[in-house]
N, C-alpha and C positions, 0 to 999 in steps of 0.2 A: 502494500498500499503506498509505502514510502516515498517509490519510485514515481507514482502517482498525482503525490505531490507535488513532486517537482515537472513534470512532464507535462501534466495535463495543461497549465497554461503557455507553454512552449507549442504546443500542437496548436492551442487557438492561435498564437499569433499568424502562426505560419497559416491555416487554415484561412484566416481572414486576412492577412498579408499577402496572399499568391492565389488565394480563390476569392477573393470578396468581391469581386463587381462581378462574375459569375454567379456565384450565392445571391447576392443580392444583400442589400441593409436589414433585413427583418432576419435572414438564418444567418447571417455575420454575428450578429448582434447575439443572438439564441446560442450559438456555439458556444461563443468565447466566454458569454456568462454561464452557462451551463458546467462549463467543462471547470471553470474556478469554485461555483459551488461546490464540485465532487470532492476539489484538491480541499475547500474549506471544510466541510464534515470531517474528511480523515484529519486535518489538522487538529477538531476539536478533540474527534476520538483519542489521538494523541496527548492531548494536554491533559484528557482524564486520565488517561493510563498512566499519568506519571504522575499526579496527584494521586495515586493509588501505590505509587511507588514502582513505576518499571525503570528497570534498568536501561544505560548509556545504550542506543542504537547506532552504528555504522558500519554503511554498508557503502561499497567497494561499487562504483558503475564500471570504470576501467582505468586499469594502471596508466599515469598521464605523463611522468616526466620521470628519467633513471638515466641521470648523467651525473659520475663522481660518485660525491655521497649524497645528489639529492634522491632521493625516492620517494614521489608524491604520487597520491592516487588520486583520482577524481571521484570525491565520494559524497555522502547523503547521512551528516552528522546531527543526529537529533538527541538534545540531552533536556533538563528542564527549561534552561533560558532560550532554547532552540524552541521548545514547542510553545515556547507562551508568544514569541518572535511569531509564529506560523500563523497561528490564531489572527494577530492583529493584523499582520500582512494579507491573508488570504480572505478574511473575514471583511475588511475594509475596500478590499480590490473589489472580492464580489458585489459588495452593495453599490460601489461605484460603477460598476459595468452595466448593473440594473438603472442606476440614477440616470447613467448617459442615456440610455434608449429613449426616453420623453425630453431629455435635456439639450440633445446634438440630435434633435428630428429633424430639424430645417437647416443639416449642414451636408453637404453634398457628398463628405467624404469618409462618411459614417464607418464603411469598414477598417479604413485606415488607421481611425482614431481608436477602435475596438484593437486593432491587431498592438498598437503602442500600448496600450493599457495593458495586453496579455504580456506582452514585449519586459514591463516594467517590472510587471508579477514575476516574472521567472528570473531575471536578473537578481532581483530581491530574494528571491528563495533560496537562489543558488550561492550567496552572499551568509547568508544567513547557518545555511546548510555545513559549510563548508567545516573538513577538521584541519587546514594548513593555512598558510597568509597568503601564498598563492592565489588559491581556488577565491577566499577571500577576496583579493585584491582583481580576481576577475570578475565577480560580482558588482563590486565596488564601481567599476570603470560602467559594468554595465548599465550600473542604475544611472549613472551619468549621463550615457547616451540617450537612455531611453528619457529622461527629465530634458534634456536636450530637444528632444525628437518633439514629446510633448508642449512645452513650454511657448514651442515655434511652431503648432500645429494648425498658427493659422498664419503662416508663414508671407500671406499678401499683406500683412500687418506692418510695416515699419518696426512699430515698439515691439509687438513679437519676435521679431528677428534678432533686435537687439536685445532685449531680453534675455534671450536663449543664450545669445553668445556670451553674454555675461556671463550666466549660471555656468558653463562650459568654461571660461575662462578662468574664475573666479575658484570653483571647484579643482583646477589642476594647480593652481596653488596648494590646495591643500593636499591633494592627493600625491605632489612632487614633496611634502613632508612626509606619507605615510610611505611613499615607495624609500625615502632614504631609512626609515626608519625595520622596513622588511631588511633592508640590505645588511644593514647592523646586525639584528637578528640573527641574519644567517653566518655573517662573518663570524660571530663569536660564540656562536651554537652549533653550526654545521648542518642544521636541522629549522625545517618551516613546518612541520608538523607541530599543533597546538601543545600536546603533549609532550613530546619530546624538549620543546623550548622552556614548559614552563616547568620542566624536572631542573634544569638546566639553570635554569634565572638564579637560585640563591644563592649558585657559585660562582657568580658575577658583581654579585653586590661592592665587591673590593679592589674588584677591575680597576682599574681611571684610562679617559684616553685625553688627548689632545685634541679640542676643540678649537680655530681659533683664536688660540693663543692663551685656552685654560683649560684648566685639567677637569675634569668630572667624572662622574660614574658611568658607566657603558651602559648601566639599568636606566639611568635616570635621562640619559643623550635618547635612546630607544622610547622610552616612553613620553617624552617632548614629541620625538617628533611623529611620533603615531596620534598623540593628542591635534597636533597640526593638523592630520587628514580628517582626523572627526570634527576639527572645528570648522575645516570647508564644509563637509557633508550636513554638520547641524546648525549650521549658520549663526556661529557664534560670531563674539564681537571683535572686529577689523576683516574676520569672514563672511559678515552676516549682507552685505550690499547685494546680493543677486537676491535672496528669500522676494523681498516684495517688488521687486520688478518683475518675479517670474509670477506673477498674480496676471500679467498678461495673456496666461494662458488659460483654455474653458476651465470653470469653476471645478467639475469634479477634476481635473488636473492638479488644480489646488489643494481638493480634499486627501488625493491619494497622497500627492507627492510632499505637500508643504505641511500635513496635518500629521500623520500615522506611521508612515514608512518610511520615505527616505531620508529625511531630517533625522529621524531616529536610528539612523545605522551609526551616526559618531556615539549615538550613547550606548550601543550593542557593544562597536567595538570595545570601549572601555572596559564595560562588565565583561566581555570575554577574554579581557587580556588583566583582569584584576589579579591572577597569580602573578603579574610582573610589574602590574601598579603599588601594588602593597606593599615590594621594595624599595618605593622611591617615594618620601616624603616630600623631594621638594615639586617632584611632578605634581603630586597630590594639590599644593598648593596652588600651584597655577592651576591647576582645573578647577578648584573651588574660586580662586578671585577673578577667574575668565568669567567661570560660569553664571556668579553672584552679579559680578558688571555687568555680565548681559542680559540676566533677568530685568535688572534694573534699568538700566539704556532702551533696551526694547521697550517697555511699560511706558517711560516717558514721553516715546514716540506717538506710539497708540493712543498716547491722551487727547490730541489734535489732529490725528488725521482724518480724514473726510471720504475715504473710498473705504468701502464696506469692507472689502475682500482684505484690502491694505490694513485695516485693523486687526483683523483675525492673523495675517500673519505675521504681527509685530508679535501679536498675544502668540503664538507658537513657537517665536525667539523667543520669548522672554521665561516659557514655560522650560522651553527646553534647558535653559541655564539653569531652574531648579535640578533636572536632572543633573544636571552635571556637578553642580556644587555638594550634592547629594553622593555621588557617585565618590567626588575628592573625599570627604570625609570618612571613606570606607563605606557608605550605606550603597552599596548597589546594588541589592535587592529592592532596596525604598525607590530607587533610579528608576528600577524596571518597572515596580510597581504604578510609579506615576507613569511613566511611559506608557503602561497598556489601558489607564482608564484615562489620562490624555487623548490617546485615539479615540473613545467613543465619542467623549465629548468636543474635543474640537473639529472630529471629520462633521459631526452633528452641526456644529456652526459654522460649517463650511458652505455644507450642502443646503441648508440651511439660507444664507446668502446667496448660494445660486439660486432658492426656490425663490427670492423677493426678486432676485435679477428678472429670472424668467416671468414674472409677474409685472414688472415695470417696464417689459420690454427693452433691456438692456442696461439700464438705469443702473450706476456704481455709486452713485455721489448721496450720501446721508442727510447731506443739506436740501436735497429734491426729495425727500419721502416724507414720511409723517402721517399720522394718524390711518395706518391700512391695517391695523390689527383684526377689525372688524371684518375685512374683504379676503384676508386670507389669516382664519383663524386657528386653520390645523400649523402651519409654518410658523407662527405666534407662538403658540404652544410648546412646540419643539425647542423652539430658540429660547423659549424663556428658561426652559427645564437647562439647556446646554448651559447658559449664562450663569444659572442657579451653581452647576456642576463645576466651571472651572470659577468662580470666585468662593468655593469651599465652604457652600452654604451646608450647615449642619445635617448630616445624611445622607449628600449626595455623593458619589462619586469620590470629586475630586476634592471632599471633604479629610478621608480617610488618607490618600496618597501625600497630598500637599503640606497636611499638619504633620506628618509622619517625616517628611526632609526638615522641616523646620525644628521639632523636637530633637531629629537625629545631631542637629548642627548645634543645636543648643547644649546639648551635653558632651558636644565634640571635644576632644582635648588637643584639635588642630591647630595650630599657631592663627589660620583665616579664619576660623570658625567664627569668631565672634563678629569679621567683617561681614560674613555670607547670611549670620542670624539679622543681625542691623537691614542689610538691604535686602532680603527675601521678606523679612515683615513688612516694609515699607511698599513693597514691591507686591504684597499683597492688596495691600490698600490702594493700589495704583490699578490694579487690575479690575477692582470694585468699581473703581470710578471710570474704567474707559468701556469694560463690560456693557455695564447700565448706561451708558452715554448711547453706544450703541442702539440698546434697548428702544430706550426711549425717542434716538431722535429720529428711528427708522418705522416705527409702529405708533407711536403718540403725538401730543402735539397737533400742530395746524399741518394739513396738506399743503405741499408746497412746490410740487410738480407741477409747473406750467405747461407741459407737451402731452402727457398722458391723464384725462378726467380722472378721478378715483374713483368712478363708478364701470370704470373699465380696468380696474386691476382683480384680477380672479386669481383662487386658489389655485394651486399647480395640480397635476393629475394622480389619480392613484399608484402612478408610476416610478413619482417622486417622493411620494408621503408613504410608502413604505421603507426604503432604504431609513429614512428621518426615524419613522417609527420607531425600527430595531434600533437603531444608535441611540434612542432616546430610552430605550431599558438599560442599554449598556451604561450610560449617561446615568440614571436611576439607583443601578443595582452592583456594577461591576466592584467599588470602592468595597461594599458590605461584604459580599457574597466572597470575594477572595483574598481582605484583608486578612486572616488568620492566617491562610495556605502560603501568602508570599511573603507577610512581613511580622507572622506572629510569635508566638514564643519558639514553636516546632519549626521555623523558617528554612532550617537548616536540613531537616529529613527531607522537604521538597526541592531544594536547590542543591545540594548534595554535592557533587563536585563542580558543575557546572561556573558558582561564583567560589570563587576563593575568599574565607574571609580569616587575615590572620591571625586574631583575634576574635573570640565568642561576642557578636555582634547582637545585644538584645536593647531594645527602647526603653528608657527607663519612663516614670511620672513625671514630667514639668509641673513646674508651681501651676497653681489654680488661673492667675492672673495670663500667665503664659498664654493657657489652654485654653481661654477664653477671647485673648485678643482678636485674634484675625475673625474668627465666627461672630463676633457679635461687630467688632466694626464693620465687619461686611454687610451685616443686617442693618445695622444705623444707613451706610450708604446708599442702601437702596431707595430709601428714603428721600435723603440729601439728594442724591443724583436727581431725582426724580422733582423733587424743589427747583435746583439748577437748571436743567434740561429741558423743562416742562415749563413748569410757574411761572421763575422769575430769569427766562434766557439771558436778560439785560445785564442783569452783574455778572457774569460771564465775559458777556458782551466789553463790558465798562475796563473790567480786568484786563481783558485780551487788549484796551488801548493804551493801559496804561504800563502794560510790559511787553508792549510790542516787541522787543527784541528777543525776549526771551520766549515769546510764540515762536516768533519766524525762525531761531534757533531750533526748537523742536518741530517744527511744522517741517524744515530743510536737512529732518533729521539728522541733527547733529554738525550739518557739513561734512558728512564724510565721504559722498560723492564727489565733492566740490574738491576737497583736501585730495581724495586720491586722484583727481583730473590733474589737479596743479603738479602733486610731486609724479605722478608716475604715465598718466594716459599724456599729457603734453610732451614734458619731456621724449618720451619716447617714441613719438608720432614724429617729433622733430629732427630724431635721431634716424626715426626711418625713412623720412622724405629726402632728408640729408643721402643716407646710403641708398638709396633706390636713386636718386639724378644723378651725382657724383659718381655712386660704384657702380648700379646696374648700368645706366643708361651712357654717362660717359666712357665710361672705363670697359666692361664686360660689353656692351654692346657698342661702344664705338671701337674698339680695338678686336672685339670678336668676329660674330657674324657683319656685324654691319661694316664696320671695317675691311674684311675679305674681299665683302661684297662690291665696298667703293674702291678696291685696287682693281678689281675684275675688271669694273667697267668701265677703269680708267686706260686699264690696257687696250680691252677691246673697242674702245672708242680709239688709240692710235693704229690697233691692227686694221679697222675700219678705212684709214688713209689710204692704206697701201691696195685697196679693192678700188682700181681707177679705171679697169675695163683694157690698159694700153700694156702691148704683149710684152715691150721692152722693161715696162717694172715692174712685171711678174719675174722677165731674166734679172731681173739686177736683185732684186729679194731672192730669188732660186742660189744666183752665185754668191751672194752674201751666207748664207745659209751653209753651200756648200763647201767656204772657204773655213767656216768656224767650225764646219766637222773635222775637216782635213787638218786643221790646226789642233784641234782634240785628240786626233788617232796620235799624229806624229807625236805629241807631248806626251 
């Protein structure tokens, strides 16, 4: 059955991609969705087996590489960590496939879109079921390719092409770091198989290497470079700029790639490599710092964005920061628990946003919405529940996982734990503010759209609403149902060897004030946000005018794009233009093909002069040629 999990999405990609035009839109959609559904059912079965104590499964598909000391198989490796990720990837992918049947109804290239979704699913499955770093890297690059194709699906839009290229290039920077980390692993362990590498890591703790004039632990350098790869894929601070622009792709793409699957690959990598990270305190500090900073940074930007999808995109970036700083303090299981619950409510929010956009005929600016909750009551209800979950409202899924993260960093002895605790709590407040701003601006207040009349705003079809309903169940109950299994007292019985705990990790009971801090403030902000964003909008407008430079700073995303454009894009463009004009055109073309062509033309122009038609001219040329030939032979 494990083979079916992996290869059914690949078969769907091939059928829809190659035969899609012959099969037609309907059969392409049904075939790809059905194959991913079967893969989802089998994934749920495997998670159930691991909850009940199943042993690790490692199936060899074929022997892949055998060169020198490298002996790598193409394998399907399933342990507790993989089983959780399989359910997340396949379930969200299936719901997105179904959702896309209606959402992409008017698109002329539906088979191509469905094939790309299945290709992405296959690549992500190869990544999470790998038993070695090289196969993981193959899946890593595969999801990068698929995301490029999906973000730029509407390739006739210049903005979509630009966003796809930007995502591809920024991810290449992270992937370069991941590649260096893998090179270091092979150089100092002689293997790329996870089990072999993890076994040898403790022996490398004292080994030092010199890099750029500084001596550091081999393990630390490995961890840092692997984390750079994770930063790129999971859109962490400094390598985050591709994520909001990626909203140029269709909304189902946003839900699949940027909410529940691809962006969580970095968190998965850190959790998978926990036997390495537990031996490098310095790299753990970096992860905590970057994760906490990203959580706060992205939340501040989400406060002022007006594009409904970009608000949720920055929310994703912020929530990924929570997962990383949880992993940084050694709470890998809590990070994965938040990854699991986040997949449901964030995919729900994205797909609800798509339903709103669909109902408003493509409108994405929340300033041009308002008072539509009566027109689309089901979408409103589902999105309201998703918002309660992400803000950590008591007994919703986000409440269990987010509070567990804050409790873990509160009691951590790590040097950066205090920094993460403060920013984590502040970010929780900001999350409530921008989440309820989104709800109130979109569904309440005065209707502000002058293009489409309010009475023409209609609820989406059942094909869209059914996936939303299933995700709503996950947003409601996933935290409660899986809390004890994933992060309870006996969590090590479930995770076993899939996550390495250097010391026994058990959550402690925090002080009552800390326990109540985020839930109570979250509840109060529901009413506070309603007061500011619906009843008295002029208060915020006044503050906006008073603090316009600060507002513009946030609206322009801390000017990261402008800074990168100044530091990197413009200088590289100047150098590229110089090399192209002086090097390529003047030197290579000038002295290469164009130069030879010019010389031949000059010679041919001179030779033409001899073609005069007079016999004595030809006799003279023959005589000169004969003289040169005789001179050569004599000498």
